[in-house]
BABAVO-219254 format. One record per residue (C-alpha): x, y, z; residue in one letter. Coordinates in steps of 0.2 Angstrom, whole numbers, plus 5000, padded with zeros to 4 digits. Layout:
BEGIN
<node u="X" v="Y" w="Z" r="a"/>
...
This chain:
BEGIN
<node u="5149" v="5478" w="5635" r="x"/>
<node u="5153" v="5494" w="5644" r="x"/>
<node u="5168" v="5504" w="5648" r="x"/>
<node u="5175" v="5504" w="5665" r="x"/>
<node u="5168" v="5520" w="5674" r="x"/>
<node u="5182" v="5533" w="5674" r="x"/>
<node u="5194" v="5523" w="5663" r="x"/>
<node u="5199" v="5533" w="5648" r="x"/>
<node u="5211" v="5519" w="5642" r="x"/>
<node u="5225" v="5531" w="5642" r="x"/>
<node u="5238" v="5526" w="5654" r="x"/>
<node u="5227" v="5519" w="5668" r="x"/>
<node u="5232" v="5503" w="5676" r="x"/>
<node u="5217" v="5490" w="5676" r="x"/>
<node u="5226" v="5480" w="5690" r="x"/>
<node u="5225" v="5495" w="5702" r="x"/>
<node u="5206" v="5497" w="5699" r="x"/>
<node u="5195" v="5494" w="5714" r="x"/>
<node u="5177" v="5492" w="5716" r="x"/>
<node u="5168" v="5507" w="5723" r="x"/>
<node u="5159" v="5500" w="5738" r="x"/>
<node u="5141" v="5506" w="5741" r="x"/>
<node u="5139" v="5512" w="5758" r="x"/>
<node u="5129" v="5501" w="5770" r="x"/>
<node u="5131" v="5486" w="5760" r="x"/>
<node u="5140" v="5470" w="5764" r="x"/>
<node u="5153" v="5461" w="5753" r="x"/>
<node u="5156" v="5443" w="5754" r="x"/>
<node u="5166" v="5431" w="5744" r="x"/>
<node u="5165" v="5413" w="5738" r="x"/>
<node u="5182" v="5404" w="5734" r="x"/>
<node u="5179" v="5390" w="5722" r="x"/>
<node u="5188" v="5375" w="5715" r="x"/>
<node u="5184" v="5362" w="5702" r="x"/>
<node u="5190" v="5345" w="5707" r="x"/>
<node u="5201" v="5352" w="5720" r="x"/>
<node u="5209" v="5365" w="5709" r="x"/>
<node u="5206" v="5383" w="5713" r="x"/>
<node u="5198" v="5393" w="5699" r="x"/>
<node u="5196" v="5410" w="5708" r="x"/>
<node u="5185" v="5420" w="5719" r="x"/>
<node u="5167" v="5427" w="5717" r="x"/>
<node u="5164" v="5443" w="5726" r="x"/>
<node u="5146" v="5447" w="5730" r="x"/>
<node u="5138" v="5463" w="5735" r="x"/>
<node u="5124" v="5459" w="5747" r="x"/>
<node u="5109" v="5471" w="5747" r="x"/>
<node u="5104" v="5480" w="5763" r="x"/>
<node u="5088" v="5471" w="5765" r="x"/>
<node u="5097" v="5454" w="5763" r="x"/>
<node u="5111" v="5457" w="5776" r="x"/>
<node u="5102" v="5446" w="5789" r="x"/>
<node u="5097" v="5432" w="5776" r="x"/>
<node u="5102" v="5414" w="5778" r="x"/>
<node u="5114" v="5418" w="5763" r="x"/>
<node u="5123" v="5432" w="5771" r="x"/>
<node u="5126" v="5422" w="5787" r="x"/>
<node u="5132" v="5406" w="5778" r="x"/>
<node u="5144" v="5416" w="5768" r="x"/>
<node u="5151" v="5424" w="5784" r="x"/>
<node u="5150" v="5408" w="5794" r="x"/>
<node u="5138" v="5414" w="5807" r="x"/>
<node u="5124" v="5402" w="5804" r="x"/>
<node u="5120" v="5387" w="5814" r="x"/>
<node u="5113" v="5370" w="5810" r="x"/>
<node u="5108" v="5358" w="5824" r="x"/>
<node u="5117" v="5369" w="5836" r="x"/>
<node u="5133" v="5369" w="5827" r="x"/>
<node u="5141" v="5383" w="5816" r="x"/>
<node u="5139" v="5380" w="5797" r="x"/>
<node u="5144" v="5389" w="5782" r="x"/>
<node u="5145" v="5387" w="5763" r="x"/>
<node u="5163" v="5381" w="5764" r="x"/>
<node u="5163" v="5363" w="5758" r="x"/>
<node u="5146" v="5364" w="5749" r="x"/>
<node u="5145" v="5362" w="5730" r="x"/>
<node u="5137" v="5370" w="5715" r="x"/>
<node u="5125" v="5356" w="5710" r="x"/>
<node u="5116" v="5363" w="5695" r="x"/>
<node u="5122" v="5373" w="5680" r="x"/>
<node u="5111" v="5378" w="5665" r="x"/>
<node u="5121" v="5386" w="5650" r="x"/>
<node u="5115" v="5404" w="5647" r="x"/>
<node u="5104" v="5404" w="5662" r="x"/>
<node u="5111" v="5401" w="5679" r="x"/>
<node u="5122" v="5391" w="5691" r="x"/>
<node u="5115" v="5385" w="5708" r="x"/>
<node u="5122" v="5380" w="5724" r="x"/>
<node u="5119" v="5382" w="5743" r="x"/>
<node u="5113" v="5365" w="5748" r="x"/>
<node u="5123" v="5364" w="5764" r="x"/>
<node u="5113" v="5349" w="5770" r="x"/>
<node u="5111" v="5336" w="5757" r="x"/>
<node u="5123" v="5344" w="5744" r="x"/>
<node u="5113" v="5339" w="5729" r="x"/>
<node u="5099" v="5352" w="5728" r="x"/>
<node u="5086" v="5342" w="5738" r="x"/>
<node u="5089" v="5351" w="5755" r="x"/>
<node u="5097" v="5366" w="5763" r="x"/>
<node u="5093" v="5378" w="5777" r="x"/>
<node u="5076" v="5386" w="5777" r="x"/>
<node u="5068" v="5399" w="5788" r="x"/>
<node u="5054" v="5412" w="5789" r="x"/>
<node u="5058" v="5429" w="5784" r="x"/>
<node u="5046" v="5444" w="5785" r="x"/>
<node u="5060" v="5454" w="5779" r="x"/>
<node u="5056" v="5450" w="5760" r="x"/>
<node u="5039" v="5457" w="5760" r="x"/>
<node u="5045" v="5473" w="5768" r="x"/>
<node u="5057" v="5475" w="5754" r="x"/>
<node u="5046" v="5471" w="5739" r="x"/>
<node u="5058" v="5480" w="5728" r="x"/>
<node u="5070" v="5466" w="5729" r="x"/>
<node u="5058" v="5456" w="5718" r="x"/>
<node u="5058" v="5469" w="5704" r="x"/>
<node u="5076" v="5469" w="5698" r="x"/>
<node u="5078" v="5468" w="5679" r="x"/>
<node u="5088" v="5453" w="5676" r="x"/>
<node u="5098" v="5461" w="5662" r="x"/>
<node u="5112" v="5454" w="5652" r="x"/>
<node u="5126" v="5465" w="5660" r="x"/>
<node u="5123" v="5460" w="5678" r="x"/>
<node u="5125" v="5443" w="5687" r="x"/>
<node u="5112" v="5443" w="5700" r="x"/>
<node u="5113" v="5432" w="5716" r="x"/>
<node u="5095" v="5426" w="5719" r="x"/>
<node u="5087" v="5416" w="5733" r="x"/>
<node u="5081" v="5399" w="5726" r="x"/>
<node u="5064" v="5401" w="5734" r="x"/>
<node u="5048" v="5408" w="5726" r="x"/>
<node u="5039" v="5411" w="5743" r="x"/>
<node u="5042" v="5429" w="5748" r="x"/>
<node u="5041" v="5424" w="5766" r="x"/>
<node u="5053" v="5409" w="5765" r="x"/>
<node u="5072" v="5412" w="5767" r="x"/>
<node u="5083" v="5398" w="5759" r="x"/>
<node u="5102" v="5394" w="5759" r="x"/>
<node u="5100" v="5388" w="5741" r="x"/>
<node u="5104" v="5402" w="5728" r="x"/>
<node u="5107" v="5404" w="5710" r="x"/>
<node u="5118" v="5416" w="5700" r="x"/>
<node u="5111" v="5422" w="5683" r="x"/>
<node u="5122" v="5420" w="5668" r="x"/>
<node u="5111" v="5429" w="5656" r="x"/>
<node u="5094" v="5438" w="5654" r="x"/>
<node u="5082" v="5428" w="5662" r="x"/>
<node u="5065" v="5436" w="5660" r="x"/>
<node u="5055" v="5421" w="5666" r="x"/>
<node u="5062" v="5422" w="5683" r="x"/>
<node u="5060" v="5441" w="5684" r="x"/>
<node u="5048" v="5446" w="5700" r="x"/>
<node u="5047" v="5428" w="5705" r="x"/>
<node u="5063" v="5426" w="5716" r="x"/>
<node u="5070" v="5438" w="5729" r="x"/>
<node u="5087" v="5445" w="5724" r="x"/>
<node u="5100" v="5444" w="5737" r="x"/>
<node u="5114" v="5454" w="5728" r="x"/>
<node u="5125" v="5455" w="5713" r="x"/>
<node u="5142" v="5448" w="5708" r="x"/>
<node u="5155" v="5463" w="5708" r="x"/>
<node u="5170" v="5453" w="5703" r="x"/>
<node u="5174" v="5435" w="5697" r="x"/>
<node u="5163" v="5434" w="5682" r="x"/>
<node u="5176" v="5422" w="5674" r="x"/>
<node u="5174" v="5410" w="5689" r="x"/>
<node u="5155" v="5410" w="5686" r="x"/>
<node u="5158" v="5407" w="5668" r="x"/>
<node u="5169" v="5392" w="5671" r="x"/>
<node u="5155" v="5384" w="5682" r="x"/>
<node u="5142" v="5388" w="5668" r="x"/>
<node u="5153" v="5380" w="5655" r="x"/>
<node u="5156" v="5364" w="5664" r="x"/>
<node u="5149" v="5348" w="5657" r="x"/>
<node u="5133" v="5342" w="5665" r="x"/>
<node u="5123" v="5326" w="5666" r="x"/>
<node u="5104" v="5325" w="5659" r="x"/>
<node u="5099" v="5333" w="5676" r="x"/>
<node u="5110" v="5348" w="5674" r="x"/>
<node u="5122" v="5341" w="5688" r="x"/>
<node u="5140" v="5346" w="5684" r="x"/>
<node u="5151" v="5331" w="5680" r="x"/>
<node u="5165" v="5338" w="5690" r="x"/>
<node u="5165" v="5343" w="5708" r="x"/>
<node u="5163" v="5361" w="5709" r="x"/>
<node u="5166" v="5366" w="5727" r="x"/>
<node u="5166" v="5381" w="5738" r="x"/>
<node u="5182" v="5379" w="5747" r="x"/>
<node u="5181" v="5395" w="5757" r="x"/>
<node u="5170" v="5410" w="5760" r="x"/>
<node u="5169" v="5425" w="5771" r="x"/>
<node u="5166" v="5443" w="5774" r="x"/>
<node u="5176" v="5456" w="5766" r="x"/>
<node u="5181" v="5470" w="5779" r="x"/>
<node u="5176" v="5488" w="5776" r="x"/>
<node u="5194" v="5493" w="5775" r="x"/>
<node u="5200" v="5480" w="5763" r="x"/>
<node u="5200" v="5485" w="5744" r="x"/>
<node u="5191" v="5474" w="5732" r="x"/>
<node u="5201" v="5474" w="5716" r="x"/>
<node u="5191" v="5472" w="5700" r="x"/>
<node u="5204" v="5461" w="5692" r="x"/>
<node u="5215" v="5447" w="5698" r="x"/>
<node u="5228" v="5441" w="5685" r="x"/>
<node u="5232" v="5423" w="5683" r="x"/>
<node u="5249" v="5416" w="5683" r="x"/>
<node u="5252" v="5422" w="5665" r="x"/>
<node u="5247" v="5440" w="5668" r="x"/>
<node u="5230" v="5438" w="5659" r="x"/>
<node u="5218" v="5449" w="5668" r="x"/>
<node u="5204" v="5449" w="5655" r="x"/>
<node u="5187" v="5441" w="5658" r="x"/>
<node u="5184" v="5424" w="5650" r="x"/>
<node u="5171" v="5431" w="5638" r="x"/>
<node u="5171" v="5447" w="5629" r="x"/>
<node u="5153" v="5452" w="5634" r="x"/>
<node u="5159" v="5452" w="5652" r="x"/>
<node u="5175" v="5463" w="5648" r="x"/>
<node u="5172" v="5481" w="5654" r="x"/>
<node u="5188" v="5487" w="5644" r="x"/>
<node u="5180" v="5481" w="5628" r="x"/>
<node u="5166" v="5493" w="5621" r="x"/>
<node u="5154" v="5489" w="5607" r="x"/>
<node u="5156" v="5507" w="5601" r="x"/>
<node u="5175" v="5506" w="5600" r="x"/>
<node u="5183" v="5493" w="5589" r="x"/>
<node u="5200" v="5498" w="5595" r="x"/>
<node u="5196" v="5491" w="5612" r="x"/>
<node u="5193" v="5474" w="5606" r="x"/>
<node u="5209" v="5474" w="5595" r="x"/>
<node u="5219" v="5480" w="5610" r="x"/>
<node u="5213" v="5466" w="5622" r="x"/>
<node u="5215" v="5452" w="5608" r="x"/>
<node u="5233" v="5459" w="5605" r="x"/>
<node u="5237" v="5458" w="5623" r="x"/>
<node u="5231" v="5440" w="5624" r="x"/>
<node u="5241" v="5435" w="5608" r="x"/>
<node u="5256" v="5443" w="5616" r="x"/>
<node u="5254" v="5433" w="5631" r="x"/>
<node u="5252" v="5417" w="5621" r="x"/>
<node u="5268" v="5421" w="5611" r="x"/>
<node u="5278" v="5423" w="5627" r="x"/>
<node u="5271" v="5407" w="5633" r="x"/>
<node u="5276" v="5398" w="5617" r="x"/>
<node u="5293" v="5404" w="5618" r="x"/>
<node u="5294" v="5397" w="5635" r="x"/>
<node u="5288" v="5381" w="5629" r="x"/>
<node u="5272" v="5382" w="5638" r="x"/>
<node u="5262" v="5375" w="5624" r="x"/>
<node u="5245" v="5371" w="5633" r="x"/>
<node u="5244" v="5388" w="5641" r="x"/>
<node u="5249" v="5397" w="5625" r="x"/>
<node u="5236" v="5387" w="5616" r="x"/>
<node u="5223" v="5393" w="5629" r="x"/>
<node u="5228" v="5411" w="5627" r="x"/>
<node u="5228" v="5411" w="5608" r="x"/>
<node u="5211" v="5404" w="5608" r="x"/>
<node u="5205" v="5417" w="5621" r="x"/>
<node u="5211" v="5430" w="5610" r="x"/>
<node u="5203" v="5422" w="5594" r="x"/>
<node u="5187" v="5420" w="5604" r="x"/>
<node u="5187" v="5439" w="5609" r="x"/>
<node u="5187" v="5444" w="5590" r="x"/>
<node u="5174" v="5430" w="5585" r="x"/>
<node u="5162" v="5436" w="5599" r="x"/>
<node u="5164" v="5454" w="5596" r="x"/>
<node u="5149" v="5461" w="5587" r="x"/>
<node u="5150" v="5479" w="5583" r="x"/>
<node u="5133" v="5480" w="5573" r="x"/>
<node u="5128" v="5494" w="5584" r="x"/>
<node u="5141" v="5506" w="5577" r="x"/>
<node u="5132" v="5520" w="5567" r="x"/>
<node u="5143" v="5519" w="5552" r="x"/>
<node u="5150" v="5501" w="5554" r="x"/>
<node u="5169" v="5498" w="5555" r="x"/>
<node u="5181" v="5510" w="5547" r="x"/>
<node u="5192" v="5502" w="5533" r="x"/>
<node u="5207" v="5503" w="5545" r="x"/>
<node u="5198" v="5496" w="5559" r="x"/>
<node u="5191" v="5482" w="5548" r="x"/>
<node u="5208" v="5478" w="5541" r="x"/>
<node u="5216" v="5477" w="5558" r="x"/>
<node u="5203" v="5466" w="5564" r="x"/>
<node u="5205" v="5454" w="5550" r="x"/>
<node u="5224" v="5454" w="5551" r="x"/>
<node u="5223" v="5450" w="5569" r="x"/>
<node u="5210" v="5436" w="5567" r="x"/>
<node u="5221" v="5428" w="5554" r="x"/>
<node u="5237" v="5429" w="5565" r="x"/>
<node u="5227" v="5421" w="5580" r="x"/>
<node u="5220" v="5407" w="5569" r="x"/>
<node u="5237" v="5403" w="5562" r="x"/>
<node u="5244" v="5403" w="5579" r="x"/>
<node u="5232" v="5392" w="5586" r="x"/>
<node u="5235" v="5380" w="5572" r="x"/>
<node u="5254" v="5381" w="5575" r="x"/>
<node u="5252" v="5376" w="5593" r="x"/>
<node u="5239" v="5363" w="5590" r="x"/>
<node u="5251" v="5355" w="5578" r="x"/>
<node u="5265" v="5355" w="5591" r="x"/>
<node u="5253" v="5347" w="5603" r="x"/>
<node u="5246" v="5334" w="5590" r="x"/>
<node u="5229" v="5342" w="5591" r="x"/>
<node u="5227" v="5339" w="5573" r="x"/>
<node u="5208" v="5342" w="5572" r="x"/>
<node u="5210" v="5360" w="5580" r="x"/>
<node u="5225" v="5363" w="5568" r="x"/>
<node u="5214" v="5359" w="5553" r="x"/>
<node u="5199" v="5369" w="5559" r="x"/>
<node u="5209" v="5385" w="5563" r="x"/>
<node u="5219" v="5385" w="5547" r="x"/>
<node u="5202" v="5383" w="5537" r="x"/>
<node u="5195" v="5398" w="5547" r="x"/>
<node u="5210" v="5408" w="5542" r="x"/>
<node u="5207" v="5403" w="5523" r="x"/>
<node u="5189" v="5409" w="5525" r="x"/>
<node u="5194" v="5427" w="5530" r="x"/>
<node u="5191" v="5441" w="5518" r="x"/>
<node u="5206" v="5450" w="5511" r="x"/>
<node u="5220" v="5437" w="5515" r="x"/>
<node u="5237" v="5440" w="5508" r="x"/>
<node u="5248" v="5427" w="5500" r="x"/>
<node u="5258" v="5424" w="5516" r="x"/>
<node u="5242" v="5420" w="5526" r="x"/>
<node u="5235" v="5409" w="5512" r="x"/>
<node u="5252" v="5400" w="5511" r="x"/>
<node u="5254" v="5397" w="5530" r="x"/>
<node u="5236" v="5391" w="5532" r="x"/>
<node u="5237" v="5378" w="5518" r="x"/>
<node u="5254" v="5373" w="5524" r="x"/>
<node u="5248" v="5371" w="5542" r="x"/>
<node u="5232" v="5362" w="5537" r="x"/>
<node u="5242" v="5351" w="5525" r="x"/>
<node u="5254" v="5347" w="5539" r="x"/>
<node u="5240" v="5342" w="5550" r="x"/>
<node u="5232" v="5331" w="5538" r="x"/>
<node u="5248" v="5322" w="5534" r="x"/>
<node u="5251" v="5319" w="5553" r="x"/>
<node u="5233" v="5313" w="5554" r="x"/>
<node u="5236" v="5301" w="5540" r="x"/>
<node u="5226" v="5309" w="5525" r="x"/>
<node u="5241" v="5309" w="5513" r="x"/>
<node u="5229" v="5314" w="5498" r="x"/>
<node u="5222" v="5329" w="5506" r="x"/>
<node u="5239" v="5334" w="5514" r="x"/>
<node u="5247" v="5335" w="5496" r="x"/>
<node u="5232" v="5345" w="5489" r="x"/>
<node u="5235" v="5358" w="5503" r="x"/>
<node u="5254" v="5358" w="5501" r="x"/>
<node u="5253" v="5361" w="5482" r="x"/>
<node u="5241" v="5375" w="5486" r="x"/>
<node u="5253" v="5383" w="5498" r="x"/>
<node u="5267" v="5381" w="5485" r="x"/>
<node u="5256" v="5392" w="5473" r="x"/>
<node u="5258" v="5407" w="5485" r="x"/>
<node u="5275" v="5403" w="5491" r="x"/>
<node u="5284" v="5392" w="5478" r="x"/>
<node u="5302" v="5393" w="5486" r="x"/>
<node u="5297" v="5391" w="5504" r="x"/>
<node u="5309" v="5378" w="5511" r="x"/>
<node u="5297" v="5371" w="5524" r="x"/>
<node u="5283" v="5368" w="5511" r="x"/>
<node u="5295" v="5360" w="5499" r="x"/>
<node u="5302" v="5349" w="5513" r="x"/>
<node u="5285" v="5343" w="5518" r="x"/>
<node u="5280" v="5339" w="5500" r="x"/>
<node u="5295" v="5328" w="5499" r="x"/>
<node u="5290" v="5319" w="5514" r="x"/>
<node u="5273" v="5316" w="5508" r="x"/>
<node u="5279" v="5310" w="5492" r="x"/>
<node u="5291" v="5298" w="5500" r="x"/>
<node u="5279" v="5292" w="5513" r="x"/>
<node u="5272" v="5274" w="5510" r="x"/>
<node u="5254" v="5274" w="5504" r="x"/>
<node u="5247" v="5266" w="5519" r="x"/>
<node u="5254" v="5274" w="5535" r="x"/>
<node u="5245" v="5278" w="5551" r="x"/>
<node u="5247" v="5292" w="5564" r="x"/>
<node u="5252" v="5280" w="5577" r="x"/>
<node u="5268" v="5277" w="5567" r="x"/>
<node u="5272" v="5296" w="5566" r="x"/>
<node u="5269" v="5298" w="5584" r="x"/>
<node u="5280" v="5284" w="5590" r="x"/>
<node u="5295" v="5291" w="5580" r="x"/>
């Protein structure tokens, strides 16, 4: 995790930030969809030595196959390996068994293209061909440090924006052969003109412009706990706004994203650890996000989710009485609606220990005590 160059986090607008283009390099995009629903654009910086490669020509639509123009448009990502790579580019067969191939003396002339360090912070775009004299339409994008592939494959370029899109592809469920179960298609591709700006961020319909994973988010620094708290707070605020609008599914997604930002934040490299105030703020925000996830999950009848997140809130250090009462109440409510009356009563009684006069807790205890011994969730859901 690293800070955005030139961003001091004091008044700068992340939405106006643009990529500083490298002179002499080509920039292309791959517009991607899952089952026909667009998930965003991957923008790739193509290195100078690879501007005449099959990859670059297919991105730009200048390649030909059997005398006809061909591009990556309509092709799919046919392979996804978690924490390793996503692969596409078979413009002929579509399943990874074919593609376009051609001789390329260019690769030997630019031996340094094999020597890129496949580090964690960069998503490299790599030709799926081990032969230095062979050019291929198939390519993969690295999703993590892949030392075994280092020096074996020619590097075409790097992802400059759209890391969240790559993560969406990476996270897709796959079959035993690593083929995505959903159709992940490149629905458009092309060249980005020199005069066109490339914005680092593209907010979704909720205003969320943060990367899907905290490790990809340049505004969050491992050396600055406040940056993680600031990002997670912004995501929580978006979730709360969506909750007030009745957009429960979206609210749940944003609350979970904020929660995951804090769960995945690892400030072990801080020389003196977290300060008392930062640690307290981190725990308070975690508790709030766990409880908010539990609340919305209850409304959506995702009872398992509600139970897990309430339990996580109870496992935090330094919880105050309000957090403990809410967590037991929401977990008890989830157990009640799930059909486990005994566990529900235990949680509600624990909640009363910390908030003995709370009307919602007292009301739920009354419902539990009046409920027939044998009841099912189905009966609750039908009412």
